[in-house]
C-alpha positions in Angstrom: -16.0 14.4 18.3 -12.7 12.9 18.2 -9.7 14.1 16.3 -6.6 12.8 14.9 -4.2 15.4 14.6 -1.1 16.0 12.5 2.2 17.8 14.1 3.5 20.1 11.0 7.0 20.9 13.4 8.0 17.4 13.5 7.8 14.5 15.7 5.8 14.8 18.6 7.8 14.3 22.1 8.3 10.6 22.5 7.9 9.1 26.1 11.0 7.3 27.4 10.9 3.5 26.6 8.5 4.2 23.1 9.3 2.0 20.2 9.7 3.8 17.0 6.5 1.8 15.6 4.5 3.1 18.8 4.9 6.9 17.4 1.6 8.3 15.9 -0.1 6.0 13.7 3.3 4.5 11.9 2.3 0.9 13.1 -0.2 1.2 10.1 2.0 1.4 7.1 4.7 -0.7 9.1 2.6 -3.6 9.3 1.1 -3.5 5.8 4.8 -3.5 4.7 6.2 -6.2 7.1 2.9 -8.5 6.5 2.9 -8.1 2.6 6.7 -9.2 2.3 5.7 -11.9 4.2 2.6 -13.2 2.4 4.8 -13.1 -0.7 7.9 -14.8 0.9 5.8 -17.7 2.4 3.7 -18.3 -0.3 6.7 -18.9 -2.5 9.1 -20.7 -0.2 6.3 -23.1 0.5 5.4 -23.5 -3.2 9.1 -24.4 -4.2 9.8 -26.7 -0.9 6.4 -28.7 -2.3 7.7 -28.6 -5.5 4.6 -26.7 -7.1 6.7 -24.1 -9.0 10.2 -23.8 -10.2 12.6 -22.3 -8.1 13.8 -19.4 -10.7 11.4 -16.7 -10.7 7.7 -18.0 -11.0 4.7 -15.6 -11.6 3.1 -14.2 -8.0 0.2 -15.9 -8.9 1.9 -19.2 -9.7 3.4 -19.5 -6.1 -0.2 -19.3 -4.8 -1.7 -21.5 -7.2 -2.1 -24.9 -5.5 -3.1 -25.7 -1.8 -1.9 -25.1 0.8 0.4 -22.2 -0.3 -3.2 -21.1 -2.2 -5.1 -21.0 1.4 -2.0 -19.3 2.9 -1.9 -16.9 0.2 -5.5 -15.8 0.4 -5.5 -15.3 3.9 -2.8 -13.2 4.5 -3.2 -11.4 1.0 -6.8 -10.5 2.5 -5.1 -9.1 5.8 -2.8 -6.8 3.8 -6.1 -5.7 1.5 -7.5 -4.6 4.8 -4.4 -2.8 6.0 -4.0 -1.3 2.7 -7.4 0.7 2.6 -6.8 1.6 6.5 -3.4 3.3 5.6 -4.8 4.9 2.3 -7.8 6.3 4.5 -5.4 7.8 7.2 -3.2 9.6 4.3 -6.1 11.1 2.9 -7.1 12.4 6.4 -3.8 13.6 6.9 -3.6 15.4 3.7 -6.8 16.7 3.8 -6.2 18.3 7.4 -2.9 20.0 6.2 -4.0 21.2 2.9 -5.1 25.0 2.8 -8.9 25.8 1.7 -7.3 27.3 -1.3 -5.6 24.3 -2.5 -8.1 22.7 -5.0 -5.8 20.6 -6.9 -4.1 19.4 -3.9 -7.4 18.5 -2.2 -8.7 17.0 -5.9 -5.2 14.8 -5.9 -5.9 13.7 -2.7 -9.5 12.5 -3.4 -8.2 10.6 -6.5 -5.4 9.3 -4.7 -7.9 7.8 -1.7 -10.2 6.1 -4.5 -7.4 4.7 -6.6 -5.9 3.4 -3.4 -9.2 1.8 -2.4 -9.8 0.1 -5.8 -6.0 -1.3 -5.7 -6.9 -2.7 -2.3 -9.8 -4.4 -3.5 -8.2 -5.7 -6.6 -5.6 -7.3 -4.2 -8.7 -8.8 -2.1 -9.9 -10.1 -5.4 -6.7 -11.9 -6.2 -6.3 -13.3 -2.8 -10.0 -15.2 -3.4 -9.9 -15.9 -7.1 -7.0 -17.7 -8.0 -5.6 -18.0 -11.6 -6.6 -21.8 -11.5 -10.0 -21.3 -10.3 -11.7 -18.2 -12.3 -8.7 -16.9 -14.1 -11.0 -13.9 -15.6 -11.7 -12.5 -12.3 -8.4 -13.1 -11.1 -6.9 -10.8 -14.1 -9.5 -8.1 -13.1 -8.1 -8.3 -9.7 -4.4 -8.2 -11.0 -5.6 -5.1 -13.1 -7.2 -3.2 -10.4 -4.0 -3.6 -8.0 -1.5 -2.8 -10.4 -3.3 -0.3 -12.6 -4.8 1.3 -9.7 -1.8 0.9 -7.5 0.6 2.6 -10.0 -1.8 5.6 -10.6 -2.1 5.9 -6.9 1.4 6.1 -6.4 2.1 8.8 -9.1 -1.0 10.7 -7.5 0.5 10.3 -4.5 4.0 11.8 -5.8 2.2 14.7 -7.0 0.8 15.5 -3.7 4.1 15.2 -2.2 5.4 17.7 -4.6 2.5 20.2 -3.7 3.4 19.6 -0.1 7.0 20.2 0.1 8.9 21.8 1.8 5.8 22.9 3.9 5.2 19.7 5.3 8.3 17.3 4.4 11.6 17.5 2.9 13.0 17.1 -0.6 14.2 13.7 0.6 10.9 12.1 0.9 9.5 13.3 -2.4 12.9 12.3 -4.7 12.4 8.9 -2.9 8.7 8.7 -4.2 9.2 9.9 -7.3 12.3 7.3 -7.7 9.8 4.5 -6.6 7.2 6.1 -9.0 9.8 5.7 -12.0 10.7 2.2 -10.7 6.7 1.1 -11.1 6.4 2.8 -14.3 9.2 0.9 -15.7 8.0 -2.6 -14.0 4.7 -1.9 -15.4 6.2 -0.9 -19.1 8.4 -4.0 -19.0 6.0 -6.4 -17.9 3.1 -5.3 -20.8 5.8 -5.9 -23.6 7.4 -9.2 -22.2 3.6 -10.6 -21.6 2.6 -9.3 -25.1 5.4 -11.0 -26.8 4.6 -14.4 -24.8 1.2 -14.1 -26.0 2.7 -13.4 -29.3 5.2 -16.3 -29.2 2.7 -19.1 -28.2 -0.6 -19.0 -29.8 -3.2 -21.3 -28.9 -1.4 -22.0 -25.4 -3.4 -21.2 -22.4 -0.7 -18.9 -21.0 -2.2 -17.6 -18.0 -3.0 -21.0 -16.7 0.4 -22.8 -17.2 2.4 -22.9 -14.2 5.5 -25.1 -15.3 8.3 -23.5 -17.8 11.0 -25.0 -19.0 14.0 -23.3 -20.4 13.9 -25.0 -24.0 10.4 -23.5 -24.5 9.1 -21.2 -26.6 8.9 -17.6 -24.9 10.8 -19.1 -21.7 12.7 -16.0 -21.9 9.6 -13.7 -22.3 8.2 -15.4 -19.3 11.2 -14.8 -17.3 11.3 -11.1 -17.9 7.7 -10.8 -17.5 7.7 -12.5 -13.8 10.7 -10.8 -13.0 8.9 -7.4 -13.7 5.9 -8.8 -11.7 8.0 -9.5 -8.7 9.8 -5.6 -9.0 5.9 -4.0 -9.4 5.0 -5.7 -6.2 7.9 -4.6 -4.2 7.9 -1.2 -5.6 4.5 -1.1 -3.7 6.1 -2.4 -0.6 9.0 0.1 -1.0 6.4 3.0 -1.7 4.4 2.4 1.8 7.9 2.4 3.7 7.9 5.9 2.7 4.7 6.6 4.9 6.3 5.4 8.2 8.1 8.7 9.0 5.1 10.6 7.5 2.5 8.7 10.1 4.8 9.2 13.0 3.9 12.6 13.5 0.0 11.4 13.0 -1.6 10.9 16.4 -4.9 10.0 18.1 -6.1 12.0 21.0 -8.0 10.5 24.0 -11.7 11.0 24.7 -10.8 13.8 27.3 -9.6 16.1 24.0 -13.0 16.9 23.1 -13.6 18.8 26.2 -10.9 21.3 25.2 -12.2 24.4 23.3 -8.6 24.0 21.6 -9.4 20.7 20.2 -13.0 21.7 19.0 -13.2 20.7 15.4 -15.6 23.9 14.9 -12.8 26.2 16.3 -10.1 28.5 14.2 -7.1 26.7 13.6 -5.1 29.8 12.9 -3.4 30.4 16.4 -2.6 26.6 16.3 -1.4 26.1 12.9 2.3 26.4 13.5 2.4 23.5 16.1 -0.6 21.3 15.3 -3.3 20.7 12.9 -6.4 18.7 13.3 -8.4 15.7 11.5 -12.0 16.1 12.7 -13.1 12.3 12.9 -16.5 10.6 14.1 -16.5 8.6 17.2 -16.7 5.4 15.2 -13.7 6.5 13.2 -11.4 7.2 16.0 -12.1 4.3 18.1 -11.9 2.0 15.1 -8.1 3.5 14.5 -7.5 2.9 18.5 -8.5 -0.6 18.0 -6.4 -1.1 15.0 -3.1 0.8 16.2 -3.5 -1.4 19.5 -3.8 -4.8 17.6 -1.0 -4.1 15.2 1.3 -2.7 18.3 0.8 -6.0 19.6 1.7 -7.9 16.9 5.0 -5.8 15.9 6.0 -5.5 19.5 
């Protein structure tokens, strides 16, 4: 049995010359944040330079509706979806190990968070591969899963952070995630209201497929507000996963030799080790997968 461990007393000792992203498995959320940000920037810049969208705040989907940016966006966002699933799963395993057996509410929140996070990541993959100019209904379904489940995931994880502090992290992490959660909720509300106004102002117009907007057009202001809210919502997700980096720096994978040590046996009571380290029991396949993923991410980031 392989184990993924979480230090409870602070960061583990770091060998000299080790970069920050090599500590624990923090390369995972770092790669998710960096790659997702690059996805949005590259597709937007490409679409603007080729004259496919207006410079002033198009929808994210508009900046990925035409070839070649559509291909780039689909490829890059699919990778972000994979990184999202991996990050959500590691977070789930971390909380599972740190939560006490009697904390049923925390365990339920943790399970709900994993389901919502995976659904949001799957929705992101749907958005990446079904553009609004091809199958708009499937694209909107994916967007609903991404933003809807993603918003709920942030709120659930904020609740998890509330129950886990001050034992496992300080109030600064809780306040940061609370602030991002409020930012996300505000973006969702503004996006919903402005979109409703936009559809009301343009009856009979296929707003979902409309890419070009002129300032003199009816509904332009509502479109602008809605697009800004959508970008704010996307960046709030990115900022939320930034808060995982410090937590993941104290999550680490033990070598296969650890299974020969009785202290690392997953059937062993951890009462004597609780103040030092808690271990997340993982199967060999799980541990091998995350070892390989961490190696690949470290190569890309370095």
